C-alpha positions in Angstrom: 0.0 0.0 0.0 1.3 3.5 -0.8 0.5 7.1 0.1 -1.9 7.5 -2.9 -4.0 4.5 -1.7 -4.5 6.1 1.7 -5.2 9.5 0.2 -7.9 8.0 -2.0 -9.3 6.2 1.0 -9.4 9.4 3.1 -11.0 11.3 0.2 -13.8 8.6 0.0 -14.4 9.0 3.7 -14.4 12.8 3.4 -17.0 12.6 0.5 -19.3 10.4 2.6 -18.8 12.6 5.6 -19.8 15.7 3.7 -23.3 14.3 3.3 -23.5 13.6 7.0 -22.7 17.2 8.0 -24.6 18.9 5.1 -21.6 20.1 3.1 -21.0 19.7 -0.6 -17.7 19.8 -2.5 -16.9 23.3 -3.7 -18.8 25.2 -0.9 -15.8 27.3 -0.1 -14.9 30.4 -2.0 -13.2 33.7 -1.2 -16.5 35.4 -0.3 -17.8 32.9 2.2 -14.6 31.1 3.4 -14.0 32.9 6.7 -17.4 33.6 8.4 -18.1 30.0 9.4 -14.4 28.9 9.7 -14.1 29.2 13.4 -17.5 27.6 13.9 -16.3 24.7 11.8 -13.2 24.4 14.0 -15.5 24.2 17.1 -17.6 21.6 15.4 -14.4 19.6 14.5 -13.4 19.6 18.2 -16.9 18.6 19.4 -16.2 14.8 18.9 -18.1 13.9 15.8 -17.5 10.6 14.1 -14.6 9.7 11.8 -16.3 10.3 8.5 -17.8 13.7 9.5 -14.5 14.7 11.2 -12.5 14.0 8.0 -15.1 16.0 6.0 -15.0 18.9 8.4 -11.2 18.9 8.4 -11.1 19.0 4.6 -13.7 21.8 4.5 -11.7 23.9 7.0 -8.4 23.6 5.1 -10.2 24.3 1.8 -11.8 27.4 3.1 -8.5 28.5 4.7 -6.8 28.2 1.3 -9.4 30.4 -0.2 -8.7 33.3 2.2 -6.7 36.4 1.3 -3.4 36.6 3.3 -4.7 39.2 5.7 -7.8 37.0 6.5 -5.5 34.0 7.0 -3.5 36.0 9.6 -6.8 36.9 11.4 -7.9 33.3 11.4 -4.5 32.2 12.9 -4.7 34.9 15.4 -8.1 33.7 16.5 -6.7 30.2 16.9 -4.0 31.6 19.1 -6.5 33.6 21.2 -9.5 31.2 21.5 -8.0 27.7 21.3 -5.6 27.7 24.2 -6.0 25.6 27.3 -9.4 25.4 28.9 -8.6 27.8 31.8 -11.3 26.5 34.2 -10.3 22.9 33.7 -6.7 23.8 34.1 -7.3 25.7 37.3 -9.2 22.8 38.7 -6.4 20.4 37.7 -3.8 22.6 39.4 -5.9 22.8 42.6 -6.4 19.0 42.7 -2.7 18.4 42.1 -1.7 20.9 44.8 -4.1 19.4 47.3 -3.1 15.8 46.7 -0.3 15.2 44.2 -0.3 11.8 42.6 0.3 10.2 39.2 -3.3 10.3 38.2 -3.6 14.0 39.0 -0.3 14.7 37.2 -1.8 13.1 34.1 -5.0 15.2 34.5 -2.9 18.3 34.9 -0.9 17.5 31.8 -4.0 16.9 29.7 -5.7 20.1 31.0 -2.6 22.2 30.2 -2.6 21.1 26.5 -4.0 23.9 24.3 -7.1 22.9 22.3 -5.2 24.0 19.2 -3.1 20.9 19.4 -6.1 18.6 19.2 -7.5 20.8 16.4 -4.3 20.5 14.4 -4.3 16.7 14.9 -7.9 16.5 13.6 -7.1 18.8 10.6 -4.4 16.3 9.8 -7.1 13.7 9.1 -8.0 15.5 5.9 -6.7 14.2 2.6 -3.4 16.0 2.1 -3.8 17.4 5.6 -0.1 17.1 6.6 1.0 19.0 3.5 -1.6 21.7 4.1 -0.6 22.2 7.7 3.1 22.4 6.8 2.2 25.2 4.3 0.0 26.9 7.0 3.0 27.1 9.4 5.2 28.3 6.5 2.8 31.2 5.9 2.5 31.9 9.6 6.3 32.1 10.0 6.4 34.7 7.2 3.7 36.8 8.9 4.7 36.1 12.5 4.8 39.8 13.5 1.3 40.3 12.1 -0.3 37.5 14.1 -1.0 38.3 17.8 -0.2 35.3 20.0 2.0 33.7 17.3 4.7 32.2 19.7 2.1 30.0 21.4 0.5 28.9 18.1 3.9 28.1 16.6 5.0 26.2 19.7 2.0 23.9 19.1 2.9 23.4 15.4 6.5 22.7 16.3 5.5 20.2 19.1 3.3 18.2 16.8 5.6 18.3 13.8 8.5 17.0 15.9 6.4 13.9 16.5 5.0 13.5 13.0 8.4 14.0 11.3 10.6 12.1 13.7 13.3 9.8 12.3 11.1 6.7 12.5 8.8 8.0 9.8 11.5 9.4 7.4 12.6 7.5 4.3 16.1 8.0 2.8 16.1 7.9 -1.0 19.0 8.4 -3.4 18.4 11.1 -6.0 20.0 10.4 -9.4 19.4 11.3 -13.0 16.6 8.7 -13.3 14.6 10.3 -10.4 11.2 11.7 -11.7 11.5 15.1 -13.2 9.1 16.7 -10.7 11.4 15.8 -7.9 14.5 16.9 -9.8 12.9 20.3 -10.4 12.4 20.7 -6.6 16.1 19.8 -6.0 17.0 22.7 -8.4 14.6 25.1 -6.6 15.4 24.1 -3.1 19.2 24.1 -3.4 20.2 26.8 -0.8 24.0 26.6 -0.7 25.4 26.5 -4.2 22.8 27.4 -6.8 22.0 24.9 -9.5 21.9 27.0 -12.6 20.2 24.7 -15.1 19.5 21.1 -16.0 23.0 20.6 -17.3 24.4 21.8 -13.9 22.1 19.4 -12.1 23.2 16.5 -14.3 26.8 17.2 -13.5 26.0 16.8 -9.8 24.0 13.6 -10.1 25.1 11.5 -13.1 28.9 11.0 -12.8 30.0 7.9 -10.8 31.8 10.1 -8.2 28.7 12.0 -7.3 25.8 11.2 -4.9 22.7 12.9 -3.6 20.4 11.7 -0.9 17.1 13.1 0.5 14.7 12.4 3.3 11.0 12.0 2.4 7.9 11.5 4.5 5.1 9.2 3.6 2.5 12.0 3.7 4.7 14.3 1.5 5.5 11.7 -1.2 7.1 13.9 -3.8 8.4 16.6 -1.5 12.0 16.2 -0.2 12.4 17.4 3.3 16.2 17.9 3.2 18.9 16.7 0.8 22.6 16.4 0.8 25.0 16.5 -2.2 28.2 14.4 -1.9 31.4 14.4 -3.9 33.6 11.3 -3.9 37.3 12.2 -4.1 40.8 11.0 -3.2 41.6 14.0 -1.0 39.9 16.7 1.2 39.0 19.5 -1.2 39.8 23.1 -0.1 37.6 25.0 -2.6 34.1 24.5 -4.1 35.5 25.0 -7.6 37.3 21.7 -7.3 34.0 20.0 -6.9 31.8 21.9 -9.3 34.1 22.7 -12.2 32.6 21.9 -15.6 36.0 20.7 -16.8 36.8 18.3 -14.0 37.4 14.6 -14.8 35.2 12.2 -12.8 37.0 9.9 -10.4 36.4 6.1 -10.7 34.6 5.1 -7.5 37.2 2.5 -6.8 39.8 5.2 -6.2 37.6 7.3 -3.9 38.8 7.5 -0.3 36.9 10.6 0.8 33.2 11.6 0.8 32.7 15.4 0.9 29.3 16.7 1.9 29.3 20.0 0.1 25.7 21.1 0.3 22.9 20.4 2.7 19.6 22.1 1.9 16.3 22.2 3.9 13.4 22.2 1.6 10.3 22.9 3.7 10.1 26.3 5.4 7.1 25.1 7.3 9.3 22.6 9.1 11.9 25.2 10.3 13.4 24.1 13.6 12.6 20.4 13.1 16.0 18.8 12.9 16.7 16.3 10.1 20.3 17.1 9.1 22.0 15.2 11.9 20.1 12.0 11.0 20.7 12.5 7.3 24.4 12.8 7.5 24.8 9.8 9.8 22.6 7.6 7.6 24.3 8.7 4.4 27.7 7.8 6.0 26.3 4.4 6.7 24.9 4.0 3.2 28.2 5.1 1.6 30.3 2.9 3.9 28.2 -0.2 2.8 28.4 0.7 -0.9 32.1 1.8 -0.9 34.2 0.1 1.8 37.2 2.0 0.5 35.9 5.3 1.9 37.9 6.2 5.0 37.3 10.0 5.4 33.9 11.7 5.7 34.2 15.5 5.7 32.2 18.6 4.7 33.1 21.6 2.7 30.9 24.1 4.4 30.0 27.8 4.1 30.6 30.3 6.9 27.4 32.4 6.5 27.9 34.7 9.5 31.6 35.4 9.2 31.5 38.6 7.2 28.8 40.2 9.3 30.7 39.3 12.5 33.9 40.6 11.2 32.3 44.0 10.2 31.1 44.4 13.8 34.5 43.5 15.2 36.2 46.0 12.9 33.9 48.7 14.1 34.1 48.2 17.9 36.7 49.0 20.4 38.8 46.1 21.7 37.4 42.7 20.8 39.3 40.0 19.1 41.1 42.2 16.5 44.2 44.3 17.1 44.5 47.9 15.7 47.1 46.7 13.2 44.8 43.9 12.0 41.9 46.4 11.6 44.2 48.6 9.5 45.1 45.7 7.2 41.5 44.6 6.9 40.5 48.0 5.4 41.5 46.4 2.1 38.3 44.4 2.3 36.4 47.6 1.5 37.5 47.3 -2.1 34.9 44.8 -3.7 37.6 43.6 -6.1 40.2 42.9 -3.4 40.3 39.2 -4.2 41.1 39.9 -7.8 44.4 41.7 -6.9 47.0 38.9 -6.3 49.1 41.0 -3.9 46.1 42.0 -1.8 44.7 38.5 -1.8 48.0 37.0 -0.8 48.3 39.4 2.1 44.8 39.0 3.4 44.4 35.2 3.1 46.5 34.2 6.1 45.1 37.0 8.2 41.5 36.0 7.4 42.4 32.4 8.2 43.8 33.4 11.6 40.8 35.6 12.4 38.4 32.9 11.4 40.1 30.5 13.8 39.4 33.0 16.6 35.8 33.4 15.3 35.2 29.6 15.6 37.1 29.0 18.9 36.4 32.2 20.8 33.4 34.2 19.5 30.3 33.0 21.3 26.7 33.9 21.4 24.5 34.3 24.5 24.2 30.6 24.9 28.0 30.1 25.0 28.0 28.5 21.6 29.8 29.6 18.4 28.0 32.4 16.7 28.1 30.7 13.3 24.9 28.6 12.7 26.6 26.0 10.4 29.4 25.5 13.0 26.8 24.9 15.7 25.1 22.3 13.5 28.2 20.3 12.6 29.9 20.6 16.0 26.7 19.6 17.7 26.6 16.5 15.5 30.1 15.5 16.8 32.2 16.8 13.9 35.6 18.3 14.3 36.7 21.7 12.8 39.4 20.3 10.6 40.6 23.1 8.2 39.9 26.7 7.3 40.1 27.5 3.6 40.5 31.1 2.5 39.0 32.1 -0.9 37.4 28.7 -1.3 34.2 30.2 -2.7 34.6 33.2 -5.0 31.0 33.4 -5.9 29.2 36.6 -5.2 27.3 34.9 -2.3 30.4 33.4 -0.9 32.3 36.7 -1.0 29.4 38.6 0.6 28.8 36.1 3.4 32.3 35.1 4.3 34.9 36.9 2.1 35.2 33.6 0.3 36.0 31.5 3.4 34.9 27.9 3.7 35.8 25.2 6.2 36.0 21.4 6.4 34.3 19.6 9.3 35.6 16.1 9.8 33.2 13.3 10.8 35.6 10.9 12.5 33.4 7.9 13.4 35.7 7.0 16.3 35.2 10.4 18.1 31.8 11.6 17.1 30.1 10.7 20.4 32.9 12.2 22.4 32.9 15.4 20.5 29.1 15.7 20.6 29.0 15.2 24.4 31.7 17.8 25.0 29.9 20.3 22.8 26.5 19.6 24.2 27.6 19.8 27.9 30.1 22.6 27.9 30.3 24.2 24.4 33.8 23.0 23.9 34.8 23.0 20.2 36.6 20.0 18.8 39.4 21.4 16.5 42.3 20.0 14.7 45.9 20.8 15.7 46.2 22.9 12.5 43.3 25.1 13.4 44.4 25.4 17.0 47.8 26.6 15.9 46.1 29.5 14.1 45.1 30.9 17.5 47.4 31.9 20.3 46.4 29.9 23.3 45.0 32.0 26.1 43.6 31.1 29.5 39.9 30.2 29.3 40.0 29.1 25.7 37.8 26.0 25.5 39.2 23.5 23.0 38.9 19.7 22.7 42.3 18.5 21.7 42.4 16.6 18.4 43.8 13.1 18.3 
């Protein structure tokens, strides 16, 4: 049985349920979609039977889709305001627990504290295509967050439920290759967020050669919608620039000679699932898949962007003190020339300086949570990777120069030390870094490093 079978089954149930609740297909239009929408939500929560519940859920989602953006925001604001916990029930549960705390009353308190929105979202998910519609609903809500009163509470409910619905046990890993259906390949082109895929020929160069791989996670309820995908290059060394991997003139490497798998692009595809983590599972499972297919692979490493580096460096240059000396700030004034990287003498002078400053950025610059300020670093270090190498001018694209002055880094996934690195980072924020990276920074008291082995 596949997803289409269950979708058809749900649609049949919905059609029968419509007759039970006095609805007919096509009732909703832009003019009458909103007035009864909240009433339908109340009806859906009233405990009707399965068929009528499926029909109501579909009707609500259909009418929601017909609303103008401003009306959708008002509907979501109403959900945030009116569909929270039953306050009277919650107060009674709190009083009962306070008077005589036991396991039964703890369960009652937990149930009473749950917002009615969560059960509403669960029941909306019964509709044919309900999961997809709800993901899109949250995507729209995230874009309009500032215009929706009570948005944080509403979003917390979405995130709580999606974390369960999209947990690793429901995800399916599929390899994407040149024989994958065109509608999915088009989405790979559209969703690529790190290194833009310019056309079909560019996509073919990333999928068809024997030394290229692409894997994606899918969910049974979003059959043709990738959730996240990773692009992999099989090489015989650790690449230090993206041009090595994406050059149109490169010669493919026979897979038998590959010793290194380089994860050079990881792209999340569904904005409505923002904050729901898939990447750590994806990398680890792809490592397992590649290890089984190609036992000769001994090194698993990324070639990663550093999206927050240029912004951080601009602030450091402007403030007193900090991690830069006055002499370094003076030398960095050359960055103000947009063409600095095209002048060999300037590029040669700045590359080692940027490399050294980047090491301080990763090892010393921390946010409020005592973690590195760079989001990609937090992701890979949190997965147990080691900061292996800093590569100046590794990405000369306009995006790479704007975000990081061309800088890219390699994170090494050493299977022997992933758990140790992960635990150290999770517990104390210590950064696992290679000896080469550590040498770029003068050791100072209080610098938290995990020594490389």
